[in-house]
N, C-alpha and C positions, 0 to 999 in steps of 0.2 A: 568470554566471561571476564569481567573486570577483577583485577587482583585486589585482595583485601588490603586496606591501608594499614601501615604499621601501628601497633598499639603502644601507648605510653604507660610507663611504670616508674615508680620511685627508684632512683639509682642507689645501688648498694655495692659492696665490695665485689660481689659476684659479677658485676658488669665492667670491672676495670680493665680486663683483658680486651674486651670489645671496644671500650672507649680508647684505649691506647692504640689499637689498630687504626681507628679513625684519625687520631692525632698524628701517628706516624705516616699515614697516607698523605697528610698535608705538610709533612716535614717539620712538624712542631717538635721541639727538643724535649718535651716533658718525659721524665722517667716515671715509673710506677709510683715512686715515693712522692713525686711532685703532684700527681693526681690524688694520692692519698691525703696529702696535706690540705689541698683545696676542698676535698669532699668531707674531711673529718668533722667540721662543724656546720655543714651546709645542707641545703635541700636540692638534690640533684634529680634530674629527669632524663630517662633514656627512651628512645623509640626502638621497638623490637620488631623486626621483620623475620618471621620464622623463628630461628634461634639466634639471629644476628643483631647486634647493636648497630643501628644505622643513623642515630642522631643523639646528641647530648646537649644539655644546658644545665648550669649550676647557679643557684642563687645563694649568696653568702651573706649572712646577717652580721652587721657591725653596729649594734645599737640602733639609732634612728636612721642609719644609712644601710643599704644593702647593695652589693655589687653583683653583676652578672658576668659569667665567664664560661670558658670551655664550651662554647657554642659551635657545634660541628654537625654537619650533615653529609652523609655518604654522597659522593659525587653522582652516583647513578640515580639518586632520588631528589636531586635539587630541582627547583622550579615547580614544586607541587604543594608548597605551603607547609612543608614539614618543619622547616626552621621556625616559622612563626608559631606553630603548635607547641613545640618543645619550650620555646622561650616564654610564651604566655602561661603554659602549665607550671613552669618553674616560678614565675613571678607570682602566681596565685598562691604559692605556699607561704609567702611573707607579706607583711604590710608596713614597709618602712615609710618614712616621710620623703625620702629621696632615694632614687635608684641611680647607680653609676655603672658605666662600662667603658671599655676601650674597644673601639670598632676597627675592623679591617675595612679596606675600601669596598670589598664585596658585601659586607654586612650593613654598610651605611643606609642603603635604601630601606631595608627592613626596620632598622631601629628608628629611623625618622617616622615611618608609618605608625610605630608604636608610641610615638610621642617624645622620643629622646631628642635633645638638642645638643649640638657641639659646644664644648666649654673649654677646649684646650687640645694640646697635641703631645704625644709621647714620641721621643726620638730614641730608637734602639741602637746601642753601640755594642760591638762584640769583637773579639779577636784574641790573639796571644798577648797577654799583658806584659808590658815592659816596665821595669822599676822606675820610680819617680825619685828625683833628688829630694833630700830632706825627709823628715818623718816626725811624727808625734811620738811621745812616750806610749808604749803599749799599755793600754788600760782596757781590759776586756770585761764586759758585764758578767756578773754572776746571776744565778737564778733569782736572788733577792732583789736584783735591779729591775726585774720585769715590770713591776708596777710603775716605776719611774719612766721607763721607756714608753709604756702605754699612755701616760699623761702627756709626754712630749708629742707622741704620735697623734693623739687626739687633738692637741692644740694646733697641729699642722694640717690635719685632714678633716676634722669634724667627725671622725669615726671612732667608736670604742672597739679597739682591736686587742683587748687584753689577752684573749686566748691565743691570738696569733703571735704576740710578743713572747709568750711563754713557749710556743711551739718553735719559734725561730731560735730561741736560746737552747732548746732541747736538741734541735736538729742541726744547728750551726752555732754561730757566736756573733757577738756585736761589739764593735769598737766603740768606746764611749769617751767623751770629754767631761771632766768635772771642773767645777769652780767652787772653792770653799766647801768641798765635799758633796756638792749637788751635781747630778747629771744634767748637762746643758745641751748635749748633742750626741747623736749616735748613728752608726751605720752598720746594718746587719750584713753578714757574710756567710754564705752557705753553698753547698753543692746544689747544682741545678743543671739539668740537661747535659750538655757536653763537657761541663767543667764547673766553674764557680759563678756566683751571682752576687752583686752588691745591691742591697735595697731591703727595706726602705732606708733612705738617708735623710735624716731630719737634723737641721742646723739653723742657726740664726742668720747666717750670711753665706754668700758664695765663697768667700775666703775660707771660712770655717769648713764648708763642705769640701772644698778642693783639698784642704790639708788632710781630711779624713780619707778621701778618695786616693790621695797619694800614698798613704799608709797601706791601704788595701791593695793597691796596684803592686806594692812591694811584696805583700803576703802572697799574691797570686802570680807573681812574676814567672813567666815561662809557661803558664797554664792558660787555658781558654777562660775568658771572663766576659760576662755580660752585665751591662748597666742600662736600664731604661729611664732616661731623663724625662722629667716633667717640664712644663713651661718655665717654672722657677729655676730648673737646672740646666736650661739650654745653653747658658753661658759657659758651662763646663764642657761642652762638646769639643772645642778645639784641644783642650787639655787631654781628654780621653783619646782623641785621634792621634795626638802626638805620642801617646804611650801605648799604641798598638790596637786600640779599640775603635774600629771604623764604624761610621754610621751605616746601618744596613736596612733601615726601614722606619716607617712612622705608623702611628695609630692615632685615631681621633678619640679624645676623651669626650664622653657624652653623659648627660644627666636627664632625669625626668623627676618632676616633683619639686617640692620646696627645698631650695639649696640650704644646707645646714651651715651655720656660721663658723667661720674660721677665726679663732681669737689668738692674740698673743703675737710674739715676735718670731715664732718658728715657722719654717717652710719645709715642704717635702721636695727634695731635689731629685730623688729617684724612687721608683716604684718597688714594692716587694715582689710583685708579679702583675702582669696585665689583668689577670682575673681577680686579683685581690686588692688592686689599687695602690 
């Protein structure tokens, strides 16, 4: 007798323990708090087999763009189309102009079949941070600065992530640079996984981005720190390696749909998380 296929349901807080079990099995570093942040404003889907969560996918809306992340399938059930089912079901919950995701090598064939095309690369760096010489004056964003961060972030990414900027300031903090009283660059710093994480990092130049990274390396000196560099930020890779953060892997940035315009002089040098862009 053929076993019944897992059934799909909307993901809620009651599924987080099962979702965490899947991510831990893949040695992903996400804490429960990291899952909660991603799910908080998102449309998640889980596959249930008996009483067990065996697959997950989350669609995160950011205005005219949505990202896909936390796509996991129990190893025992791979090769049966379950990954495609949860991804398609998650995508059916939203109707953005553009979809984005960061793919692992294992996920690339599926995402290509779903119409995603490569558009860049992410370089993951991590390790025990070593202090960098020189530093910026410490200027940390307050809650009132969240709208300014959102404006810079949207200029660099094409995504309206206002709610995420507020969450990052609530759960962590952001180093900012001001000129004539106006915020011109920022880098968020928060707890993640085994230690700390820097991202997003939005600035006008690599020099500006390096100065902010140097300051945050000092803040996290002696602690585990992770930074996921984008194509714009790949020139910072030697600097991070020099200060204890080794390159440990890459991901493929992919998109489907009409690419949203990126305007202005700002660039995103590091991701907030691979699921969140």
